C-alpha positions as CSV (number, residue, x, y, z in Angstrom):
1,M,72.1,-48.3,37.5
2,N,71.3,-51.4,35.4
3,R,68.8,-49.8,33.0
4,S,69.5,-49.8,29.2
5,L,68.6,-46.6,27.4
6,N,67.2,-46.4,23.9
7,V,68.9,-43.4,22.2
8,A,67.6,-42.1,18.9
9,V,70.2,-40.0,17.0
10,V,68.4,-37.8,14.4
11,G,70.6,-37.3,11.4
12,D,71.6,-38.8,8.0
13,Y,74.5,-41.1,9.1
14,D,77.8,-40.9,7.3
15,K,80.5,-43.3,8.6
16,T,83.2,-41.1,7.0
17,F,82.1,-38.0,9.0
18,A,84.1,-37.8,12.2
19,P,81.4,-36.2,14.4
20,H,79.0,-39.0,13.6
21,V,81.4,-41.7,14.7
22,A,82.3,-39.5,17.7
23,T,78.6,-39.3,18.6
24,D,78.3,-43.0,19.0
25,D,81.5,-43.2,21.0
26,A,80.5,-40.4,23.3
27,L,77.2,-42.1,24.2
28,R,79.0,-45.3,25.0
29,H,81.6,-43.5,27.1
30,A,78.9,-41.8,29.1
31,A,76.8,-44.9,29.5
32,A,79.7,-46.9,30.8
33,Y,80.5,-44.1,33.3
34,L,76.9,-44.3,34.5
35,G,76.8,-48.1,34.6
36,A,74.0,-48.2,32.1
37,G,73.4,-50.0,28.8
38,V,72.8,-48.0,25.6
39,E,71.2,-48.9,22.4
40,I,71.9,-46.3,19.7
41,R,69.7,-46.0,16.6
42,W,70.4,-43.4,13.9
43,L,67.2,-42.1,12.3
44,A,67.4,-40.8,8.8
45,T,65.4,-37.5,8.6
46,E,63.2,-38.2,5.5
47,P,61.1,-41.0,7.1
48,L,60.5,-38.9,10.2
49,E,58.2,-36.7,8.1
50,A,55.6,-39.4,8.2
51,D,56.6,-41.7,11.0
52,L,57.8,-40.7,14.5
53,S,57.3,-44.2,16.1
54,E,61.1,-44.7,16.7
55,V,61.3,-41.1,18.1
56,R,58.4,-41.8,20.5
57,A,60.1,-45.1,21.6
58,A,63.3,-43.3,22.5
59,D,64.4,-42.4,26.0
60,V,66.9,-39.9,24.7
61,L,67.2,-37.8,21.5
62,W,70.4,-36.4,20.0
63,C,70.1,-34.2,16.9
64,A,73.5,-34.7,15.3
65,P,75.8,-32.6,13.1
66,G,75.7,-33.0,9.4
67,S,73.3,-30.5,8.0
68,P,71.8,-29.7,5.6
69,Y,69.7,-32.8,6.4
70,R,67.8,-34.6,3.7
71,S,64.6,-33.4,5.4
72,M,64.5,-30.4,7.7
73,A,60.8,-31.2,8.3
74,G,61.7,-34.6,9.6
75,A,64.3,-33.3,12.0
76,L,62.0,-30.5,13.3
77,A,59.2,-33.0,13.9
78,A,61.5,-35.2,16.1
79,L,62.8,-32.1,18.0
80,R,59.3,-30.9,18.6
81,H,58.4,-34.2,20.1
82,G,61.4,-34.1,22.4
83,R,60.7,-30.6,23.5
84,E,56.9,-31.0,24.1
85,Q,57.1,-34.5,25.6
86,G,60.0,-33.8,28.0
87,V,62.4,-36.2,26.4
88,P,66.0,-35.4,27.2
89,T,67.3,-33.9,24.0
90,L,70.7,-32.6,22.9
91,G,71.5,-30.8,19.7
92,T,75.0,-30.3,18.5
93,C,76.3,-28.2,15.6
94,G,73.6,-28.6,12.9
95,G,71.4,-30.1,15.6
96,C,71.7,-26.9,17.6
97,Q,70.7,-24.9,14.6
98,H,67.6,-27.0,14.0
99,M,66.6,-26.7,17.6
100,V,66.6,-22.9,17.1
101,I,64.4,-23.2,14.0
102,E,62.0,-25.5,15.6
103,Y,61.6,-23.3,18.7
104,A,61.2,-20.1,16.5
105,R,58.5,-21.8,14.5
106,H,56.5,-23.7,17.1
107,V,57.0,-21.7,20.3
108,L,57.6,-18.1,19.1
109,G,55.2,-18.2,16.2
110,F,57.7,-17.4,13.4
111,E,56.2,-19.9,11.0
112,D,58.6,-18.8,8.2
113,A,61.8,-19.0,10.5
114,Q,64.5,-20.3,8.2
115,H,68.1,-21.6,8.1
116,A,70.4,-19.9,5.6
117,E,71.9,-23.3,4.5
118,Y,68.5,-24.2,3.1
119,D,67.4,-20.7,1.9
120,P,70.0,-18.0,2.2
121,Y,67.5,-15.3,0.9
122,A,64.7,-16.1,3.3
123,S,63.2,-13.0,5.0
124,S,63.1,-14.6,8.5
125,L,66.6,-16.1,9.0
126,F,67.2,-17.4,12.6
127,V,70.3,-19.3,11.5
128,S,72.7,-17.4,9.2
129,E,76.2,-18.0,7.8
130,L,79.0,-17.1,10.2
131,T,81.2,-14.2,9.2
132,C,84.1,-16.5,9.8
133,S,83.9,-20.3,9.6
134,L,84.5,-22.1,12.9
135,A,85.2,-25.5,11.2
136,G,88.2,-27.2,12.8
137,K,88.6,-24.5,15.5
138,T,88.8,-25.1,19.3
139,M,87.7,-22.0,21.2
140,P,86.8,-20.9,24.7
141,V,83.2,-20.8,25.9
142,A,81.9,-18.8,28.9
143,L,78.9,-20.3,30.6
144,T,76.2,-18.5,32.6
145,P,76.5,-19.2,36.3
146,G,73.5,-21.1,37.5
147,S,72.7,-22.5,34.1
148,R,72.2,-26.2,33.4
149,A,75.3,-26.1,31.2
150,A,77.5,-24.6,33.9
151,A,76.2,-27.1,36.5
152,L,77.0,-30.0,34.2
153,Y,80.5,-28.8,33.5
154,G,81.0,-27.8,37.2
155,Q,82.6,-24.6,36.0
156,T,81.8,-21.5,34.0
157,E,84.6,-21.8,31.4
158,T,85.5,-24.5,28.9
159,E,87.1,-25.1,25.5
160,E,85.3,-26.9,22.7
161,Q,85.7,-27.9,19.1
162,Y,83.6,-26.7,16.2
163,Y,82.7,-28.0,12.7
164,C,80.2,-25.4,11.6
165,N,79.8,-22.5,9.2
166,F,76.4,-21.4,10.4
167,G,75.1,-20.1,13.7
168,I,72.4,-18.2,15.5
169,D,71.6,-15.0,13.7
170,P,72.7,-12.2,16.0
171,A,69.6,-10.2,15.3
172,R,67.4,-13.0,16.6
173,R,69.4,-13.9,19.7
174,Q,67.4,-11.6,22.1
175,T,64.1,-12.8,20.6
176,L,65.1,-16.4,21.3
177,H,66.4,-15.6,24.8
178,D,63.3,-13.5,25.8
179,G,61.1,-16.3,24.4
180,G,62.6,-18.9,26.7
181,L,65.4,-20.5,24.7
182,L,68.1,-19.0,26.9
183,V,71.6,-18.3,25.7
184,T,73.7,-19.7,28.4
185,G,77.1,-20.0,26.7
186,V,79.0,-17.4,24.6
187,D,82.3,-17.2,22.9
188,A,85.0,-14.5,23.4
189,D,83.0,-12.1,21.2
190,G,79.8,-12.7,23.1
191,E,78.2,-14.8,20.3
192,A,75.7,-17.5,21.3
193,R,77.2,-20.9,21.6
194,V,75.0,-22.7,24.1
195,L,71.2,-22.5,24.5
196,E,68.8,-24.3,26.8
197,V,65.2,-24.4,27.9
198,P,64.8,-24.1,31.7
199,G,62.2,-26.4,33.3
200,H,62.7,-29.1,30.7
201,P,64.3,-32.4,32.0
202,Y,67.1,-31.7,29.5
203,Y,66.8,-29.6,26.3
204,L,70.2,-28.2,25.4
205,A,71.9,-27.1,22.2
206,T,75.5,-26.4,21.5
207,L,77.0,-24.9,18.3
208,Y,80.1,-26.9,19.0
209,V,80.6,-30.7,19.0
210,P,81.1,-31.9,22.6
211,Q,81.4,-35.5,21.3
212,A,84.8,-34.6,19.8
213,R,86.2,-34.2,23.3
214,S,84.8,-37.4,24.8
215,S,87.1,-40.4,25.7
216,P,86.6,-43.6,27.6
217,G,88.5,-42.2,30.6
218,S,86.8,-38.8,30.3
219,P,83.2,-38.9,29.1
220,H,81.8,-35.5,28.2
221,P,79.8,-33.9,31.0
222,L,77.0,-32.8,28.7
223,V,76.5,-36.3,27.4
224,I,76.7,-37.7,30.9
225,G,74.0,-35.2,31.9
226,L,71.9,-36.2,28.9
227,L,71.8,-39.9,29.8
228,R,71.5,-39.2,33.5
229,A,68.4,-37.1,32.8
230,A,66.8,-40.1,31.2
231,L,67.9,-42.5,33.9
């Protein structure tokens, strides 16, 4: 494969935030493994409210950790494009949370679906504060047999690292799952940790940060899968 991929990373880049640096590294690791080139462009969220041209030009979208974003609306617009236009899209940590909000608003019809980090008192919270922070923890994840996630890992169990204090509201989990955003990975307590849209070339969300486990000699399978879907 000699193709070069244009990857748009949606998020307000902070060079001091380890998951942001790890995102770039993980993309390069996976591209090298696949024998592909990769051009990585970070897209600040505020300009995306009015201009999605760089999102439309991308082969791959990655909605990065680091919420609250400067503009939720900008991030959601980019994610909606990826979901509706079949662009391979990965959301990790905060990106996962925003994929949930976008899906709830534009597919399930909950126009007031909200994230507690932006509005903790909203009446329609789909993302709420975790009872116990997961920041800095590495924990096991059980994957649904037959899911895209399990196929990419080549197994149904893994361990991953977290940076988050927010997650899918337990009361909304079944609504999301029944509506087509399938929960395909859970922690030891059965809480949602991986979600995906079947039938899409690649639309996958993880509450953890897979990029933290990537290395040149061992690229992360989810990132390999993301780029391979575009290739």
